[in-house]
N, C-alpha and C positions, 0 to 999 in steps of 0.2 A: 502493499499499501504505500502508495505518493501520496504527503501531505505539505500544502502551507501554509503556512503564519504568520498571521498578520495581529503587530501590537497597538493599537491605538492610544499614544502617548498625548494626554490633551490637553497639557501647558504650554500660553504661549505669553511672550512679555507681552503685547498689546492685541486688539481685535483689528483684521482688515478686515475694510465696509466691506465687500465682494463673498465674505464667507460665510457659508450657515454650517460648516461642520462642527461638532461639536465640542468645547474646549472651553478653558477657565485661565485666569493669570497664574504664573504660575507662582509657587510658595513652597518651599522643601521640605518642610514638615511635612506640605499635603502627597508631596511626589514621594517620600518616604511607604504613608499609608497606599499610597496607590501601587506603589511596587509589593507591597504585601500581599495587598487586595490580588495585584497578578498571579501573583504566587501562588494563592490560593485557588484563584479560578481556574488556573491551569492542573494543578492537582485533580478537580474537584472535577472538570471539563474531559480530562484524557480516563476516569474512570468512567463518568455516563457512558462517552460516546468508545468505548472500548480502546485507545489510541496507542496503548503504551509498544513501544516500542517502534512503531510506524516510522517509516525513512521519509523525514523534511527536507526538498531538496531546496525551497525556497522560501526566505523569512522578508517580510515587507514591515518597518516601521513608519508611521505616517501617523499624521497628526492634527492639527497642533505643530508647537514645531520640534520633534524628536533633536535636533542638535542641538537642545538644551539640557538634553537629558543629564545625568550624574551619571559619568564614566563606572563611577563602583558600584552604584547600584545597577545598570544594565549591567557590570559583568556577574553580579550575582544571578540577574532574570536567565544569561543565555547558558550562564553553568545549570540552572536547572530544566534546559530545556534539553542538553546534553545527557544529562540524566535519566531521562523519560524518554526520547527521542532518539534515533540514529540520526545524524547529520550527518546529509551526503557528502563524500569527496566531492562534487562537482555544484557543493552550494552557491547560490541566487541570496546575498545580504547587503538590500536596498534600505535606505536610512533618507528620510527627506530632510535637508538641511536651508534653513535660512542663507543666506550670503553671508549677512553680517555678521552670525554667530559662530562661522567659525574659522578657525584659524590651525596656523601648521601642528600644534599640538594637539589640537581637540579633533584633528582627523589623522593624524597620527592614531591617535588611538581608539578610534571609531576601526582601524587597519588592524591594529593587535587583537582588536575582537572580534575579528573577522567579516568584518561588513566587507564586502567586495564590490560596492554600487552604490556609491553617494549620488545623491538627486538634488538638485539646485532651484528654488523656485525662485528662477532670474525675472519674470514677468513682463519686464519688459528694460529698457535703457534709458526710457523720456525720463527725466526725475521729475516734472510734477506732475505725470501722471501714476508714480509712483507713490507721491503726496497723498494723490487722490484713492489710492487703494489702497492707502493704510500700509505700506510696507515700510521698513524700516533702514531699508539696503538703498546703495546706490550704486552707479554702473561698475565704480570703482570696485564695491565689496564683490557681485559678479564678478569680474576679472580676477580677481585674487584667487578666490575659490576656486578658479576653474585651473588657475596657474598651480597651485599648492597639493590641487589632487594633481593633475599630471605629472608635479615634481616627484611625489608620495608612490608615482610608476603604479597607480589602482589601473586596471585593466577598461574598464569600462565608468561611464559617470552619465545621468541624464541630467536634460535640463527641464524646464515647465516657459513656455511663454503665449503670451494671451494676446488674441487680437478682437479687432471688436472693441476698444477700449473709447473711452470719454473723446470724442473731437478727432481720432483715427481718421489721415486719408490714405491714402498710396502709401503717399511716399514717406509717412511715419512707420507703415509696415516695412517697408524696402529697409530703411535705415537700421531699424531693429533689427531685421532679419540677415543684415551685411553684417551688423557687431556681432551678431550670436556663432555667424558661418564662421565669422576670426577665430572665434574663440574652437570652432573646429569638436563642437561636441558628437561621442554618437550614437545618443539618444535623444529626442526632442519629443516630448508632450506639447502640441499646440491646439490650445483652446480657445471658445471663444467665450467672451466675458457673458454670463448672464446674469440675469437680476434676482438674487432671492429674495423671499422673502424676509420681512421683519431683519431686512441687512439695513445697514447705515447708506450701503450704496440705492438702495429702494428708495429712501428718506430723501437724497440729494437728488434722485430722476423726477421724483416726483414734486419736490420745490422748485424743480428747474436748477440747481446750482449746478450738474451736468447734463449733457447733452448727448446719447449716445446713436451711432451711424445706424440708419433705419435697416430695416432686414436684406433689403437685396444689397445696398452696400456691406454691409457687413459679410454676404453670402461671396461677394466679389472679393473681399480682401480673406478670405477664407481659398477660396480659390485661388486668387493671387501668391498666396502664402505656399500652398501644395506646391504647386508650378514651379517657384523658385527652390522649393527644398530636394525636390525631384534634380533638378539640376545642377544641385550641388552636391547629387551622390547618394541621396537620404532616400528611401522606399517607406511608404505608405505602410503599415501591418492592419494597421487598423483606425478606428476612424481619426482618431487625433494622438496617432503615434507614429514617428516615423526615426528611423536607424536604419544605421550602415550594418552590411552585411554581417551578422553573427553578434548583435546587440539588441534585440530584441526585448524586452521585460518579460523575460519567463515565469515572475508570478503574476503581473497582471492578464498574460496570457489562459491562466488555469482561471481565472474570473469568467473570460468572455465566451472559456472553453468548455464552461461549466463542470470542472473539476473540481475536489477536494479541497476546503480551506477552513481552518480554525482561527478566529478573529480575538482577541483578546482586548479587554478594556472598556471601557465606557461607550455604548456605541458602535461597538466593532459588532461585523453582519459574519455569520458561519455559514457552511455549507459540509453538512456531513451526512451519509446516507440518505441521501438526495433529499434529505430535508434541512429548509433554510433556518437560521433563528439569530436575535441579536440581542445586544448587552444593553442596557438599562441607557439613556444619554443622559444619565445622572452622577456625575463625581461622588456624592456624597449616599447617596442611596444604593450603586453600587459596592462602594466600601460597605457599607453598615449590612448589606445583603452578606457578604462574605466574610464577615466579621463571622455571621452567625454561620455561616457553613454552607450558605443555601445558593447554587448559582443564577443571578439574577440575568437569567437570558428569558427574552420572551420568541414564542413559537413563530415561525409566519403562519399564516392563517389564510392565504393563495389558496385559489382551487388548481388543480390538475391543468385545465385550460388556460389560467393566469402563467405558469411556470412555463408552459407548449409557448405560450406568447413572450416570455421573456428569452428563452431560447432561441426562437426567433431575431427576437429582434438583437440583441446583444450576439449571435452568429453572423449577422448580416452586416453587421459592425468592422468584421475581420478582412482582410482583404482576402484570406484564402477560401472565408465561407464558411457554410453549415457542415459539418462533418455527416452525411445522410446517416452512416454504419453507425453513428455512435448517438445520434438523434435517433432512429429506431433502436437503437439498446435501451436506451433510457426511457420514451413513452411510449415504446410497444407497440409505436405508429409509422408509419411514411412521412417522411416529409409534405409531400403531395396529399396527404390525407386531412392535413393540419393547414391549409391553406386555401384561398378561394381559386378554386380550378381556373375559373375567367379572368381573373387579375393575373393569373402566372406564368399562362400563356401568354397576354397581351404584352407582360412587361420580357418574357425571352423573344418575343420577336420584334418588340422596340430594339433591344440588346441590354436595355439596361441589367437585365439578372440574366447568369451566364450557369448552366448548366456543367460542369467540371469535372471530369474524372473523380467520380465520388461524392464532389461538395456541388455547393449550390452556391454562389458567389455575386457581386453586382461590379459590374462594370464602372471603369473611373469615373465616370458621368453618373450612373447610379447610386455612387458612397456619396454623393454633395447632395442628393435627396434619399440618403439612406431611411430616415425615419417616415418619410410620404410614402416609401417602397411597401416599408415594413404595416403600415398601417393598412394600405392598399389590399395586401395577402394575408392578412389574417382577418378573416371573417368574425362579424359580428354577434 
């Protein structure tokens, strides 16, 4: 059995204006309580889901700002993983980092702990935009973080870039991409800015403090970015993910391909034994439950039909598409049985949908309208 491990580290130094992930301001006493709770969650989850001795081949620490973590506490957590699981010799170990929160010493510590793949939330090289987003770093921090990563000899790393930013024009995105390509990252996550409910950005948009590009212009920005990345030698392997050959994020591929993963920490999601569950999005409630010896897990109540819909939508995000054999094995149905036959044939004829050697994938043009195609394919 191959298993992925995700840890949600919820602590940040501030709240970014656009972020809706569960998070709280850093408190070192609370951090220690958090790690004690994570140790208990690991123990209880391994027992309940019969995971003892499973081989772990990817670990991903997200947040929050995991690069703020205490190295000592993180070391203890990794040692706990080693006691309960078999860590693969080819382990991919990713950790999210804010550029301003890392230096040579911190990156060396991560490397010594077995981290193989730091990822940096660069988001933009425009200092005014970074302020609007609530980011604390500047372009120099981003450049330095990548420089130090290369100095230390990490084989791979990733960076995040956002498009569709307030007031962004094509020439602004072109400048961001030119600076990004100069850093030569092996992996790029390229996201469109979305306005999430109950965020500072939503209030800024409603109060007309900032103005975002309209949908058509943002679509054009994304398409322009895709074309520039392709010319720069990056291959799109998932809707928002671009990599040089051999640098795809194996951990994230597990999510999209329906593989098993165990999520630890408040709000972390898991998929074990064809069942989904997630931790409560409340640090104090999370810690309190585990101190009582109770797993703070909420079981997913979605129907089989909803899980099929999710599998189709996630699979179509992948450049290689949906694996027909895996899909049939998981649901006991062929892909065509779960889709609108009329829309399926129309989209194949139009060239947006391509049956390809046991997979069903989208064309390059189809990838730009993946959500719309998925909606058409999946009958009500």
